[in-house]
C-alpha positions as CSV (number, residue, x, y, z in Angstrom):
1,M,33.3,94.9,-195.5
2,T,36.9,95.0,-194.2
3,E,39.5,97.3,-195.8
4,L,41.2,94.2,-197.3
5,M,37.9,93.0,-198.9
6,L,37.2,96.5,-200.2
7,T,40.7,96.6,-201.7
8,L,40.3,93.2,-203.4
9,A,36.8,94.1,-204.7
10,R,38.2,97.3,-206.2
11,L,41.1,95.4,-207.7
12,A,38.6,93.1,-209.3
13,G,36.8,96.0,-210.9
14,A,34.0,96.7,-208.4
15,H,33.2,100.4,-208.0
16,A,30.8,102.8,-206.4
17,D,28.2,104.4,-208.7
18,S,25.6,106.6,-206.9
19,R,23.9,107.3,-210.2
20,L,23.0,103.6,-210.5
21,T,22.4,102.8,-206.8
22,G,21.3,106.1,-205.3
23,V,23.7,105.5,-202.5
24,S,26.5,108.0,-201.9
25,D,28.7,105.7,-199.8
26,P,32.0,105.2,-201.7
27,N,32.2,101.7,-200.1
28,F,28.8,100.6,-201.6
29,L,30.3,98.8,-204.5
30,I,28.7,97.2,-207.6
31,A,30.3,94.7,-209.9
32,D,29.6,92.6,-213.0
33,M,29.9,88.8,-213.0
34,Y,33.5,88.9,-214.3
35,A,34.5,91.2,-211.5
36,L,32.7,88.9,-209.0
37,E,34.6,85.9,-210.3
38,L,37.9,87.8,-210.2
39,F,37.1,89.0,-206.6
40,S,36.5,85.4,-205.5
41,Q,39.8,84.3,-207.1
42,L,41.6,87.2,-205.3
43,I,40.2,86.0,-202.0
44,V,41.4,82.5,-202.6
45,E,44.9,83.8,-203.6
46,E,44.9,85.9,-200.4
47,C,44.2,82.7,-198.4
48,V,47.0,80.9,-200.2
49,S,49.3,83.7,-199.5
50,V,48.6,83.5,-195.8
51,V,49.3,79.7,-195.9
52,L,52.5,80.1,-197.8
53,N,53.8,82.9,-195.6
54,N,53.0,81.1,-192.3
55,S,56.3,80.3,-190.7
56,L,54.7,77.5,-188.6
57,R,54.5,75.1,-191.7
58,T,57.3,73.6,-193.7
59,D,57.5,74.8,-197.3
60,D,56.4,71.4,-198.7
61,M,53.3,71.3,-196.5
62,A,52.4,74.9,-197.2
63,A,52.7,74.2,-201.0
64,I,50.4,71.2,-200.6
65,I,47.8,73.1,-198.6
66,A,47.9,76.0,-201.1
67,R,47.4,73.6,-204.0
68,H,44.4,72.0,-202.2
69,I,42.8,75.4,-201.5
70,R,43.1,76.4,-205.2
71,Q,41.8,73.0,-206.3
72,H,38.9,73.2,-203.8
73,F,37.8,76.5,-205.3
74,E,38.7,75.3,-208.8
75,F,41.4,77.9,-209.4
76,D,44.2,75.5,-210.4
77,N,47.1,77.8,-210.9
């Protein structure tokens, strides 16, 4: 996993627990269903952020694309 993905997973509540997994790698994360749902939403929002901060698009077009991304993943914010 990339550093960004690890950061997003931890923000969502994923964590390493060698007592449960038997794996001592701090990047071997476990998560419950709520954390996985939040993790997926954070990924979508990261994509939206990239679109909104892309200077090659007009503000209106970026907002439309961002809305479509959220709707596609059913995160209508």
